[in-house]
Backbone bond lengths (Angstrom), bond angles and torsions (degrees), N, CA, C in turn:
res aa  C-N    CA-C-N  psi(-1)  N-CA   C-N-CA  omega(-1)  CA-C   N-CA-C  phi
1 X - - - 1.439 - - 1.523 109.32 -
2 X 1.321 114.30 124.52 1.442 119.72 -173.73 1.511 114.21 -61.59
3 X 1.361 116.22 -46.51 1.425 119.32 -179.44 1.526 113.64 -62.28
4 X 1.289 118.48 -38.60 1.466 122.92 -179.49 1.551 108.72 -68.79
5 X 1.310 115.95 -44.23 1.486 119.86 -179.24 1.513 112.23 -65.42
6 X 1.355 117.42 -34.88 1.450 121.05 -178.16 1.495 114.60 -96.77
7 X 1.329 114.55 4.89 1.475 124.39 175.33 1.519 113.91 57.81
8 X 1.327 113.94 55.48 1.480 119.32 172.95 1.527 105.72 -142.43
9 X 1.318 119.19 171.98 1.467 120.99 177.15 1.496 107.60 -126.79
10 X 1.345 115.94 150.90 1.440 121.76 179.71 1.563 109.56 -98.54
11 X 1.269 115.65 131.04 1.444 121.00 179.49 1.512 109.46 -75.29
12 X 1.341 115.37 129.42 1.441 121.88 175.08 1.494 109.86 -109.50
13 X 1.331 114.23 105.89 1.461 121.50 -173.94 1.569 108.28 -91.40
14 X 1.277 117.68 121.89 1.435 124.69 176.26 1.511 108.21 -80.56
15 X 1.296 117.57 89.62 1.446 121.31 -166.08 1.582 109.21 -103.48
16 X 1.363 113.51 119.56 1.502 116.45 -172.19 1.497 113.88 -109.02
17 X 1.375 117.17 20.78 1.455 119.36 172.73 1.532 107.19 -155.29
18 X 1.357 117.07 158.49 1.465 119.04 173.69 1.541 113.83 -56.47
19 X 1.302 116.65 -36.22 1.473 120.17 179.49 1.557 109.22 -64.98
20 X 1.344 117.58 -40.82 1.433 119.65 179.33 1.510 113.95 -65.52
21 X 1.364 114.38 -34.98 1.490 119.26 174.77 1.525 111.52 -62.66
22 X 1.326 115.38 -48.05 1.467 121.93 -177.16 1.566 107.88 -61.95
23 X 1.272 117.88 -42.74 1.513 120.61 -178.91 1.537 110.68 -66.00
24 X 1.285 117.86 -36.23 1.492 120.32 176.83 1.556 108.52 -64.72
25 X 1.352 115.61 -43.09 1.461 118.52 177.07 1.492 114.29 -65.19
26 X 1.340 115.89 -38.68 1.486 122.70 176.13 1.528 110.01 -57.56
27 X 1.368 116.93 -46.85 1.415 118.06 -179.12 1.576 112.43 -66.99
28 X 1.315 114.87 -39.82 1.482 118.98 177.73 1.525 110.56 -64.54
29 X 1.276 117.17 -38.94 1.463 122.97 -179.63 1.542 108.84 -63.82
30 X 1.329 116.79 -44.16 1.449 119.25 -173.07 1.523 111.41 -68.70
31 X 1.350 118.20 -31.62 1.481 117.93 -179.43 1.542 109.80 -113.50
32 X 1.305 115.65 18.99 1.543 121.40 172.41 1.543 108.50 47.82
33 X 1.332 113.05 61.11 1.452 121.24 179.56 1.500 111.32 -123.04
34 X 1.336 118.09 143.06 1.466 118.08 166.73 1.502 109.88 -66.21
35 X 1.326 119.23 157.18 1.431 122.14 -179.44 1.533 109.57 -148.60
36 X 1.328 115.83 140.48 1.458 122.65 177.25 1.543 105.05 -100.52
37 X 1.322 116.29 124.31 1.480 121.05 169.55 1.535 106.40 -104.85
38 X 1.334 114.71 119.53 1.430 117.78 -177.58 1.542 113.65 -124.84
39 X 1.281 114.63 153.76 1.464 120.57 -179.92 1.522 110.94 -127.56
40 X 1.322 114.09 142.92 1.473 120.76 169.62 1.527 107.94 -100.04
41 X 1.327 115.38 176.25 1.481 120.54 -177.00 1.513 111.02 -58.35
42 X 1.390 116.16 -38.57 1.444 117.49 -177.59 1.499 112.93 -67.86
43 X 1.338 121.26 -30.19 1.410 122.54 175.19 1.522 112.79 -67.01
44 X 1.373 113.75 -44.93 1.450 120.14 -178.60 1.518 111.17 -66.04
45 X 1.272 116.14 -33.08 1.496 123.02 -177.30 1.525 108.98 -84.24
46 X 1.315 118.62 -24.74 1.466 124.42 -170.31 1.538 113.19 -65.45
47 X 1.338 113.34 172.77 1.465 122.24 -171.37 1.548 110.97 -65.22
48 X 1.324 117.41 -33.14 1.469 119.61 -175.50 1.510 114.81 -68.28
49 X 1.372 114.29 -26.40 1.490 116.90 -175.64 1.517 112.58 -123.91
50 X 1.345 118.97 -60.24 1.493 120.55 -169.34 1.509 112.80 -102.37
51 X 1.305 121.37 -15.85 1.490 122.50 -179.54 1.512 107.99 48.70
52 X 1.333 118.89 48.70 1.462 124.45 -179.74 1.477 116.06 92.53
53 X 1.298 119.60 -8.28 1.505 123.18 -175.28 1.556 106.36 -118.60
54 X 1.355 118.73 100.38 1.455 118.61 -178.04 1.515 114.92 -64.74
55 X 1.377 119.05 -24.79 1.426 119.95 178.73 1.560 108.87 -71.74
56 X 1.321 115.73 -41.15 1.503 116.07 171.57 1.529 110.39 -63.47
57 X 1.276 118.21 -37.85 1.428 121.28 179.53 1.559 110.97 -59.97
58 X 1.305 116.36 -43.66 1.497 117.78 -179.32 1.509 109.58 -69.03
59 X 1.368 117.69 -38.47 1.462 119.03 177.07 1.477 113.46 -59.19
60 X 1.374 114.63 -46.53 1.465 119.84 179.41 1.482 110.71 -64.54
61 X 1.352 119.83 -41.11 1.444 122.98 -177.97 1.508 110.24 -64.06
62 X 1.278 116.67 -47.76 1.517 121.77 -178.45 1.521 109.16 -62.26
63 X 1.314 115.86 -42.77 1.473 118.44 -176.22 1.533 110.86 -69.37
64 X 1.314 115.13 -38.82 1.504 119.07 178.78 1.517 109.63 -64.15
65 X 1.310 115.23 -43.33 1.479 116.20 -178.97 1.513 110.78 -67.55
66 X 1.319 116.60 -33.52 1.513 119.17 179.92 1.528 108.79 -65.55
67 X 1.321 114.28 -43.50 1.530 117.19 -179.16 1.527 110.61 -64.88
68 X 1.308 115.72 -41.01 1.514 118.45 -179.35 1.526 108.93 -70.03
69 X 1.341 116.70 -42.46 1.471 118.24 -178.30 1.505 114.05 -65.98
70 X 1.325 118.96 -27.09 1.466 123.74 177.98 1.510 113.43 -84.51
71 X 1.336 117.45 -11.97 1.438 121.10 -178.05 1.525 110.72 -72.73
72 X 1.303 114.48 156.17 1.468 119.56 179.70 1.496 112.24 -61.43
73 X 1.308 115.10 -35.03 1.477 120.05 -176.78 1.565 114.40 -64.64
74 X 1.354 116.12 -38.63 1.445 119.61 -176.10 1.502 114.92 -114.95
75 X 1.310 115.74 13.99 1.490 118.04 -178.44 1.482 115.08 -63.48
76 X 1.351 117.64 -24.04 1.441 122.70 179.00 1.470 114.90 -85.80
77 X 1.322 116.53 -3.86 1.508 121.62 -173.77 1.517 106.05 -97.48
78 X 1.326 119.03 117.68 1.460 121.35 172.09 1.549 110.00 -69.34
79 X 1.306 118.10 112.93 1.469 123.59 -177.28 1.515 110.34 -106.74
80 X 1.296 116.88 121.30 1.457 122.64 176.36 1.574 107.88 -108.62
81 X 1.291 117.30 128.37 1.472 121.11 174.07 1.512 111.05 -103.09
82 X 1.325 115.46 126.50 1.451 123.13 -172.63 1.534 111.76 -129.19
83 X 1.301 119.39 133.42 1.435 122.36 169.59 1.525 112.94 -82.62
84 X 1.326 117.97 137.09 1.424 122.65 -175.49 1.553 109.30 -139.42
85 X 1.299 118.08 143.25 1.508 120.38 177.61 1.492 112.20 51.94
86 X 1.328 119.16 51.30 1.432 120.75 171.86 1.574 105.33 -100.01
87 X 1.309 115.78 121.01 1.493 118.45 -174.47 1.520 108.64 -147.32
88 X 1.319 116.07 170.16 1.441 122.94 176.19 1.535 112.29 91.12
89 X 1.333 118.50 -173.46 1.459 120.76 -174.57 1.513 117.69 -56.55
90 X 1.366 114.55 -23.36 1.455 120.91 -175.90 1.567 112.43 -87.52
91 X 1.310 115.62 -2.92 1.481 122.26 -172.24 1.525 111.55 -48.80
92 X 1.287 116.32 -62.05 1.478 121.30 -169.94 1.512 109.25 -64.04
93 X 1.351 118.47 -52.39 1.469 119.98 -175.32 1.532 111.23 -62.99
94 X 1.295 118.82 -38.32 1.484 120.78 179.54 1.545 112.06 -67.09
95 X 1.342 116.39 -43.84 1.427 120.00 178.46 1.491 112.15 -70.54
96 X 1.292 118.16 -32.61 1.488 118.65 169.72 1.468 113.75 -59.69
97 X 1.325 117.79 -39.80 1.455 121.09 174.30 1.558 108.89 -59.73
98 X 1.287 119.36 -45.86 1.436 123.20 175.59 1.522 114.06 -54.09
99 X 1.311 115.38 -42.74 1.462 120.41 -179.58 1.536 111.60 -71.90
100 X 1.317 118.62 -49.64 1.463 120.39 -174.95 1.550 110.75 -78.86
101 X 1.331 116.07 -28.09 1.456 120.49 172.89 1.488 114.12 74.77
102 X 1.325 117.15 -163.27 1.481 124.89 179.71 1.503 108.55 -144.90
103 X 1.273 115.30 155.54 1.445 123.56 179.89 1.548 108.60 -104.61
104 X 1.359 113.73 129.74 1.511 118.55 176.19 1.453 108.60 -133.59
105 X 1.320 116.70 168.13 1.474 125.25 174.32 1.544 106.99 -115.17
106 X 1.289 115.62 126.53 1.507 121.41 -178.89 1.513 107.13 -133.62
107 X 1.318 117.88 118.54 1.468 120.76 176.96 1.511 113.64 60.05
108 X 1.339 116.23 30.35 1.452 120.88 -178.24 1.504 114.51 82.15
109 X 1.353 115.84 0.96 1.502 120.90 179.59 1.494 110.02 -107.45
110 X 1.305 117.61 132.86 1.491 122.75 177.81 1.542 108.60 -81.24
111 X 1.319 114.94 125.71 1.451 119.57 -178.99 1.506 110.84 -123.08
112 X 1.312 117.46 139.56 1.480 120.62 173.34 1.534 106.15 -105.87
113 X 1.304 114.16 116.25 1.478 119.42 -176.51 1.511 109.22 -104.25
114 X 1.356 116.30 133.78 1.405 121.64 175.00 1.545 108.80 -153.76
115 X 1.350 115.14 165.52 1.421 118.22 178.49 1.518 111.10 -64.55
116 X 1.351 117.04 140.33 1.475 118.20 177.54 1.515 112.47 -72.48
117 X 1.322 115.29 -36.20 1.462 119.86 176.51 1.511 109.44 -147.43
118 X 1.332 115.55 159.18 1.469 119.65 -167.89 1.550 107.53 -133.51
119 X 1.348 116.09 134.44 1.425 122.18 164.92 1.474 111.31 -139.80
120 X 1.317 117.23 157.50 1.478 122.42 175.98 1.519 107.08 -118.61
121 X 1.311 116.13 161.04 1.467 121.90 175.49 1.555 108.56 -84.92
122 X 1.306 118.75 109.66 1.435 121.15 -176.13 1.561 114.49 -92.18
123 X 1.316 113.20 6.28 1.536 118.04 -170.60 1.503 110.31 -61.62
124 X 1.302 119.49 -25.83 1.523 120.59 -179.43 1.507 112.24 -110.34
125 X 1.357 115.78 14.53 1.486 119.76 -179.12 1.561 109.70 -106.60
126 X 1.345 113.41 145.07 1.458 117.46 168.00 1.561 108.77 -75.86
127 X 1.311 114.23 168.69 1.468 120.09 173.98 1.546 113.02 -49.59
128 X 1.325 114.10 -47.50 1.409 123.53 -178.23 1.526 111.56 -64.25
129 X 1.292 117.51 -41.69 1.461 121.49 179.22 1.489 111.20 -70.11
130 X 1.343 116.92 -39.02 1.441 120.29 177.12 1.528 111.55 -60.32
131 X 1.306 114.34 -48.78 1.492 120.45 -179.10 1.589 110.37 -64.39
132 X 1.315 114.88 -40.71 1.490 115.72 -178.14 1.556 108.94 -68.76
133 X 1.280 120.32 -37.07 1.481 120.87 178.65 1.509 111.42 -66.01
134 X 1.375 118.13 -41.81 1.412 122.26 176.68 1.546 109.08 -59.24
135 X 1.279 116.61 -46.48 1.471 122.25 -178.65 1.533 110.75 -61.58
136 X 1.320 117.63 -39.36 1.474 119.58 177.71 1.527 111.78 -64.15
137 X 1.358 114.91 -41.07 1.495 119.41 179.27 1.516 109.65 -64.42
138 X 1.260 117.59 -40.60 1.466 120.83 -179.77 1.523 109.74 -66.17
139 X 1.275 117.04 -37.27 1.515 121.94 179.80 1.526 107.92 -68.89
140 X 1.325 117.98 -37.85 1.458 120.82 176.87 1.500 110.56 -59.79
141 X 1.340 117.18 -44.43 1.448 120.64 179.12 1.521 112.37 -64.48
142 X 1.307 116.23 -41.68 1.504 120.25 -178.76 1.525 108.62 -66.18
143 X 1.344 117.74 -42.33 1.445 120.31 -177.53 1.537 110.46 -68.61
144 X 1.338 118.27 -30.34 1.452 121.83 -179.04 1.520 111.80 -87.22
145 X 1.333 117.26 -9.53 1.409 122.07 -178.15 1.555 113.80 65.95
146 X 1.328 114.20 35.67 1.444 120.46 178.45 1.485 113.59 -120.32
147 X 1.287 116.61 160.40 1.481 119.70 175.39 1.503 108.99 -79.68
148 X 1.326 118.71 149.65 1.442 121.88 173.71 1.513 107.30 -140.88
149 X 1.335 113.77 130.42 1.455 119.79 179.08 1.529 108.59 -110.89
150 X 1.342 117.34 114.52 1.433 120.69 -171.78 1.515 113.18 -110.14
151 X 1.354 113.91 147.37 1.453 121.82 173.82 1.526 105.07 -111.70
152 X 1.329 115.13 125.27 1.490 120.28 179.31 1.536 108.86 -99.95
153 X 1.345 113.65 130.56 1.473 122.39 -178.86 1.511 113.06 -107.73
154 X 1.299 115.45 142.81 1.448 123.89 166.08 1.541 105.77 -103.72
155 X 1.317 117.02 -170.80 1.484 120.19 173.54 1.469 111.70 -74.47
156 X 1.329 119.61 84.36 1.471 122.33 -170.18 1.537 113.61 -68.52
157 X 1.330 117.76 -17.45 1.453 118.87 178.13 1.538 112.45 -94.15
158 X 1.303 116.62 3.06 1.529 119.59 -173.44 1.504 111.18 -102.09
159 X 1.332 117.53 42.38 1.479 117.65 177.57 1.460 111.17 83.80
160 X 1.337 116.49 -142.88 1.489 121.13 -177.75 1.524 107.65 -102.71
161 X 1.315 116.72 125.38 1.452 123.59 178.49 1.523 109.95 -68.57
162 X 1.343 118.12 133.61 1.438 121.81 179.77 1.551 108.09 -75.74
163 X 1.360 113.43 158.01 1.420 117.68 174.72 1.510 115.63 -66.51
164 X 1.351 112.71 -28.63 1.507 117.61 176.63 1.544 108.89 -64.32
165 X 1.352 115.76 -42.60 1.459 120.65 179.23 1.521 109.89 -63.62
166 X 1.393 117.57 -35.05 1.447 121.59 179.22 1.574 110.51 -64.95
167 X 1.310 112.89 -37.92 1.471 115.89 179.41 1.528 111.09 -70.75
168 X 1.352 115.59 -36.58 1.447 120.40 -179.50 1.545 112.79 -72.07
169 X 1.354 118.35 -25.13 1.432 122.40 179.24 1.497 111.37 -101.01
170 X 1.331 115.60 -74.77 1.460 120.15 -177.58 1.547 111.53 -60.28
171 X 1.260 118.22 -45.45 1.465 122.15 -177.39 1.504 111.22 -61.69
172 X 1.342 115.57 -44.85 1.460 118.52 -178.13 1.489 111.55 -71.35
173 X 1.315 119.44 -37.33 1.471 120.84 177.82 1.507 111.13 -66.98
174 X 1.350 119.12 -39.28 1.425 121.72 179.23 1.503 110.58 -67.16
175 X 1.331 116.89 -40.25 1.475 120.45 -178.85 1.510 111.96 -63.73
176 X 1.345 113.43 -38.91 1.529 116.50 -177.69 1.527 113.08 -83.36
177 X 1.350 115.73 -20.62 1.486 119.58 -176.82 1.545 108.23 -138.47
178 X 1.352 119.33 65.09 1.459 118.36 -172.78 1.542 115.01 -60.66
179 X 1.320 115.37 134.89 1.438 120.73 170.66 1.500 114.96 101.46
180 X 1.367 117.50 -13.85 1.459 118.89 -175.46 1.553 115.60 -83.65
181 X 1.341 114.16 -31.05 1.445 119.34 -174.64 1.516 112.29 -82.50
182 X 1.334 116.25 131.10 1.454 123.58 -177.22 1.504 112.55 -117.84
183 X 1.395 114.36 -27.24 1.449 119.88 -176.25 1.524 108.45 -136.91
184 X 1.344 112.78 146.07 1.448 119.34 176.21 1.542 105.96 -122.18
185 X 1.397 116.67 132.28 1.423 121.86 -177.73 1.531 110.39 -120.87
186 X 1.353 115.23 80.95 1.460 120.98 175.39 1.517 112.27 -79.83
187 X 1.353 115.25 169.03 1.455 117.17 167.27 1.516 108.25 -79.51
188 X 1.365 112.66 131.09 1.487 116.67 178.40 1.558 110.12 -129.43
189 X 1.310 114.80 28.85 1.482 119.67 175.38 1.499 114.00 98.96
190 X 1.308 120.09 -10.02 1.467 121.60 176.32 1.569 110.55 -88.73
191 X 1.305 116.27 169.15 1.419 122.80 176.47 1.509 108.16 -139.45
192 X 1.314 116.17 151.42 1.438 122.22 174.67 1.541 107.02 -66.48
193 X 1.325 116.11 145.85 1.452 118.12 -176.40 1.546 110.25 110.90
194 X 1.335 116.08 -165.38 1.417 120.67 -175.52 1.518 114.13 -99.81
195 X 1.303 116.96 13.63 1.491 118.93 -179.96 1.520 112.87 -115.61
196 X 1.255 117.81 42.29 1.482 121.12 -171.75 1.597 114.87 -80.34
197 X 1.321 115.42 -25.90 1.411 117.07 -161.30 1.539 115.17 -68.36
198 X 1.313 116.46 -34.87 1.488 119.27 -168.80 1.499 116.73 -61.66
199 X 1.344 121.53 -44.84 1.422 120.75 -170.29 1.531 114.72 -104.45
200 X 1.331 117.29 15.86 1.463 118.77 -176.21 1.492 113.04 -67.38
201 X 1.346 117.29 133.90 1.472 121.44 -176.76 1.562 110.35 -126.97
202 X 1.365 114.80 95.95 1.442 116.44 178.43 1.539 113.59 -60.06
203 X 1.307 118.03 -27.86 1.478 120.16 175.13 1.499 112.91 -60.94
204 X 1.316 116.59 -34.92 1.487 120.84 176.03 1.482 111.15 -65.38
205 X 1.359 118.56 -40.85 1.441 124.01 173.43 1.553 111.07 -53.16
206 X 1.288 113.63 -49.08 1.537 117.89 -176.64 1.504 109.43 -64.32
207 X 1.316 117.34 -43.21 1.522 119.08 -178.77 1.529 110.14 -62.51
208 X 1.340 118.15 -42.36 1.437 120.86 -177.16 1.520 111.60 -72.12
209 X 1.352 116.40 -38.54 1.444 118.92 179.02 1.552 111.17 -62.70
210 X 1.271 116.18 -41.39 1.482 122.80 178.23 1.523 110.26 -63.67
211 X 1.312 116.06 -48.54 1.494 120.54 -179.20 1.480 112.52 -63.86
212 X 1.386 117.79 -48.41 1.425 123.13 -178.48 1.567 109.85 -58.58
213 X 1.296 115.58 -43.03 1.478 118.94 -179.25 1.497 111.29 -66.53
214 X 1.331 117.46 -37.40 1.470 121.52 177.52 1.549 109.09 -66.39
215 X 1.316 116.97 -44.51 1.513 118.28 -179.10 1.514 110.14 -64.16
216 X 1.325 118.65 -36.67 1.436 120.90 -177.37 1.538 113.55 -84.11
217 X 1.290 117.08 -25.66 1.423 121.45 -175.02 1.498 113.58 76.41
218 X 1.349 116.05 21.38 1.465 122.37 -179.61 1.525 106.24 -158.95
219 X 1.272 118.98 161.22 1.503 122.46 -176.92 1.557 108.15 -65.40
220 X 1.329 113.40 128.88 1.492 120.66 177.16 1.521 106.48 -124.63
221 X 1.317 116.87 125.82 1.466 122.74 179.78 1.571 109.09 -86.18
222 X 1.292 114.36 156.92 1.510 121.16 175.46 1.512 108.40 -96.64
223 X 1.327 115.32 131.20 1.475 123.11 171.15 1.492 108.77 -90.28
224 X 1.340 117.58 122.87 1.497 121.29 -177.20 1.496 106.63 -96.31
225 X 1.311 116.52 112.41 1.452 122.34 173.87 1.518 107.83 -94.96
226 X 1.345 116.90 150.23 1.480 122.53 179.80 1.489 112.19 67.70
227 X 1.365 115.63 57.95 1.467 119.71 179.16 1.525 113.90 -94.10
228 X 1.317 117.17 -8.48 1.502 120.00 -179.90 1.531 107.83 -62.93
229 X 1.339 114.50 129.04 1.460 120.75 -179.89 1.520 112.11 99.72
230 X 1.325 118.65 -16.26 1.460 119.64 177.10 1.557 109.71 -74.59
231 X 1.336 114.59 136.71 1.457 117.47 -178.32 1.543 109.70 -88.06
232 X 1.345 112.05 178.13 1.473 116.68 -175.87 1.574 113.62 -61.30
233 X 1.386 116.58 -38.13 1.458 119.37 177.10 1.518 110.93 -63.01
234 X 1.289 118.49 -42.68 1.447 123.33 -179.66 1.541 110.15 -64.90
235 X 1.294 117.55 -41.59 1.468 120.47 178.11 1.499 113.34 -64.20
236 X 1.313 115.77 -39.63 1.490 122.95 175.96 1.530 110.55 -63.13
237 X 1.347 114.53 -41.30 1.461 120.55 178.36 1.505 111.35 -64.24
238 X 1.359 115.85 -36.54 1.434 121.12 179.89 1.538 110.81 -66.04
239 X 1.347 115.44 -42.73 1.453 120.10 179.79 1.512 109.23 -64.88
240 X 1.340 117.43 -44.55 1.488 120.16 -178.97 1.520 111.87 -61.92
241 X 1.346 116.56 -28.19 1.470 119.79 -179.18 1.521 113.79 -84.44
242 X 1.320 118.40 -11.27 1.472 118.21 177.58 1.522 115.84 125.35
243 X 1.392 116.43 9.72 1.491 117.74 176.36 1.502 107.57 -78.76
244 X 1.337 119.91 135.41 1.421 124.54 178.40 1.542 112.28 -122.63
245 X 1.345 118.20 -7.18 1.443 123.62 179.51 1.521 106.87 -143.46
246 X 1.395 114.85 129.15 1.459 119.85 -177.97 1.510 108.58 -122.87
247 X 1.307 117.90 112.82 1.472 122.33 176.96 1.492 111.36 -75.88
248 X 1.281 119.09 142.90 1.471 125.77 -173.94 1.512 109.92 -147.59
249 X 1.348 114.67 112.58 1.447 120.70 -176.72 1.540 113.89 -133.42
250 X 1.377 116.03 -67.05 1.428 118.90 -171.17 1.503 114.28 -59.55
251 X 1.316 118.24 -45.98 1.437 120.60 178.56 1.527 111.22 -66.75
252 X 1.294 117.10 -35.34 1.470 122.51 175.78 1.552 108.82 -58.29
253 X 1.314 115.76 -48.67 1.439 120.77 179.52 1.540 113.57 -62.97
254 X 1.337 115.96 -38.87 1.450 123.01 178.82 1.528 109.85 -62.43
255 X 1.321 116.81 -44.68 1.485 120.70 -179.22 1.522 111.14 -64.43
256 X 1.360 116.50 -42.79 1.464 118.51 -176.83 1.520 109.48 -72.38
257 X 1.298 119.86 -44.61 1.473 122.20 -179.37 1.510 111.91 -64.47
258 X 1.350 116.93 -37.80 1.426 120.91 177.65 1.499 112.56 -64.93
259 X 1.340 117.22 -40.85 1.475 121.69 178.36 1.515 109.67 -67.12
260 X 1.336 117.73 -38.49 1.485 119.64 179.58 1.538 111.17 -66.79
261 X 1.341 115.49 -38.60 1.487 122.00 179.70 1.549 107.13 -63.44
262 X 1.310 117.80 -45.15 1.457 122.11 -176.69 1.563 107.28 -63.30
263 X 1.303 116.98 -43.40 1.480 120.49 -178.11 1.553 109.09 -59.88
264 X 1.295 117.20 -47.92 1.527 118.38 -177.93 1.493 111.04 -67.58
265 X 1.304 118.12 -36.18 1.421 119.88 177.92 1.517 112.53 -66.70
266 X 1.308 114.98 -40.37 1.477 119.61 179.24 1.510 113.84 -69.49
267 X 1.346 114.01 -26.81 1.512 119.00 -171.73 1.508 108.85 -113.51
268 X 1.254 119.38 25.26 1.495 122.72 -175.91 1.503 109.51 -60.82
269 X 1.307 117.57 -42.29 1.432 121.32 -175.22 1.559 111.32 -64.77
270 X 1.390 116.29 -38.02 1.407 119.66 177.78 1.522 114.96 -66.83
271 X 1.323 115.92 -22.65 1.443 121.59 -177.52 1.534 111.71 -88.54
272 X 1.289 114.23 45.35 1.467 120.21 173.18 1.486 111.68 -127.84
273 X 1.326 112.83 153.59 1.473 118.75 -176.32 1.531 108.63 -61.27
274 X 1.374 115.05 133.12 1.435 119.82 174.74 1.524 114.65 92.48
275 X 1.343 116.50 -8.79 1.436 117.83 179.77 1.550 109.78 -73.06
276 X 1.339 115.73 139.87 1.478 120.68 -176.64 1.510 112.66 -57.68
277 X 1.309 118.89 -34.40 1.451 123.13 -176.63 1.538 114.20 -100.95
278 X 1.324 115.08 14.97 1.513 118.38 -175.24 1.504 110.54 -56.68
279 X 1.282 119.26 -53.44 1.482 122.90 -172.50 1.512 113.18 -58.37
280 X 1.320 115.20 -52.01 1.478 118.34 -178.14 1.518 110.82 -66.03
281 X 1.310 118.79 -27.99 1.470 121.44 178.00 1.487 112.16 -78.94
282 X 1.366 116.13 -37.45 1.467 118.94 -176.11 1.541 112.52 -77.67
283 X 1.342 115.97 -24.17 1.507 118.18 -178.91 1.508 110.09 -62.56
284 X 1.297 115.95 149.21 1.454 124.34 -179.49 1.521 111.45 -54.16
285 X 1.335 116.79 -36.89 1.440 120.40 -179.25 1.515 112.90 -58.02
286 X 1.347 117.92 -31.05 1.460 120.80 -177.05 1.530 108.91 -64.05
287 X 1.337 116.24 -59.22 1.425 118.56 -174.22 1.542 111.68 -70.12
288 X 1.339 117.46 -33.51 1.445 117.45 -177.32 1.545 112.08 -72.80
289 X 1.304 116.68 -33.99 1.472 120.37 175.36 1.570 110.05 -65.28
290 X 1.313 114.85 -38.75 1.452 117.30 178.81 1.524 111.97 -70.50
291 X 1.344 118.30 -36.65 1.410 122.67 178.23 1.568 108.36 -65.46
292 X 1.301 115.06 -43.87 1.451 122.09 -177.22 1.542 110.16 -60.24
293 X 1.326 117.25 -41.87 1.467 121.43 -177.70 1.562 110.58 -60.87
294 X 1.356 116.83 -31.16 1.428 121.51 177.75 1.513 112.08 -86.23
295 X 1.313 116.78 -41.06 1.463 122.20 -172.24 1.547 114.97 -75.38
296 X 1.308 116.48 -46.56 1.460 120.13 -173.84 1.515 112.50 -56.97
297 X 1.364 119.14 -44.00 1.508 118.55 176.88 1.519 112.84 -61.52
298 X 1.364 115.90 -32.57 1.504 116.29 178.55 1.549 111.57 -71.67
299 X 1.347 116.75 -32.65 1.445 119.59 175.01 1.493 109.98 -67.23
300 X 1.302 118.12 -42.43 1.483 122.36 178.12 1.565 110.15 -59.29
301 X 1.271 117.84 -41.97 1.452 122.91 176.59 1.525 111.76 -55.61
302 X 1.332 113.25 -44.73 1.499 117.90 -178.43 1.527 110.17 -71.47
303 X 1.308 116.57 -40.78 1.502 118.50 178.78 1.568 109.87 -58.47
304 X 1.286 115.54 -41.19 1.436 120.04 -177.83 1.526 111.50 -71.95
305 X 1.368 116.96 -36.58 1.469 120.75 175.92 1.477 109.85 -61.34
306 X 1.311 118.87 -33.88 1.486 122.45 -179.20 1.564 112.69 -83.39
307 X 1.336 115.88 -6.83 1.472 120.57 177.33 1.488 113.53 79.26
308 X 1.341 120.34 19.69 1.425 120.60 -174.15 1.527 112.62 -94.06
309 X 1.332 115.93 -6.24 1.487 118.94 -178.87 1.514 110.05 -66.88
310 X 1.294 118.01 133.71 1.444 126.22 -177.26 1.506 115.82 82.74
311 X 1.349 117.59 0.04 1.465 121.14 -177.59 1.471 113.90 -86.65
312 X 1.359 119.93 -9.27 1.484 120.58 -171.86 1.595 111.36 -60.48
313 X 1.329 118.38 -42.64 1.444 113.41 -176.35 1.528 114.53 -64.88
314 X 1.334 117.35 -41.82 1.480 118.75 178.40 1.515 111.42 -69.67
315 X 1.316 118.90 -33.82 1.448 122.76 175.53 1.504 110.23 -63.73
316 X 1.327 115.82 -45.65 1.469 118.85 178.53 1.515 111.17 -60.73
317 X 1.296 116.67 -34.16 1.459 121.75 176.79 1.513 113.38 -57.75
318 X 1.351 116.62 -35.98 1.449 121.67 178.02 1.510 110.77 -67.92
319 X 1.274 120.16 -32.61 1.476 124.47 -179.99 1.538 109.99 -73.20
320 X 1.333 116.23 -28.67 1.466 119.38 -178.23 1.510 114.52 -87.71
321 X 1.336 115.66 -11.23 1.479 119.69 179.85 1.505 112.18 -69.32
């Protein structure tokens, strides 16, 4: 894993609109960083992508990323698409779609689009259910003859995951399906939401990274869930301890929604019938450009805190090998 070997982490932005995706790519482009764009079930089902149909949402998301990734503007940005927080009755079938992907034609070129890496939300699963679902996904990849890169989750909101639980989950999954697991997401004291900072334990990251790598017989990076609220020093400590992927959602949403609110408050007068600037203010470009001006610098700050700035060329080289 490039990030683990080079001692940085890749930011995984939970982007719930096309504008949020573009802003994440803009930030990555500006500081020449790889970036993970990830979606949860609610993004895939939401109005911007699936309009209630998560399969349509995944198709639209993958196609949009392919078009952006092939464009001259973002061709130098390594873009990873990751599924996050997929749960409920649709879990297996939706993640199977992510693994097997879909075939599209773009610019006269046939492309096979699939998720770069896969995780499921294990918060409502027993150990046995978690292991069985992972096994099913690995079997799907084997039957389809495709590679699958999986992230294994523990109860990340339940404090610090014990090493015994790591052996029972990650160790058992790796033993039954060797070679598929690339990331381990244990609880390390953070929680999803905006209250992550207080209980974070970098020492727990280090313990789990060492154990997971020993169990797999290869380097395994730690995926940090619940990073909203962590400061730069905590993020750097996480990377030093073995974190190679950092999920970011709640704080990202707060920044974007706050910037949108400020825009509409500042332009309230223009959003009235008959105002000379009504149309340019009311158009989506107005609010989204204003949000972008606030949001992109904050994403750049986080990319730099994780040490991923300037890593795009060497990361891209690993994809071409």
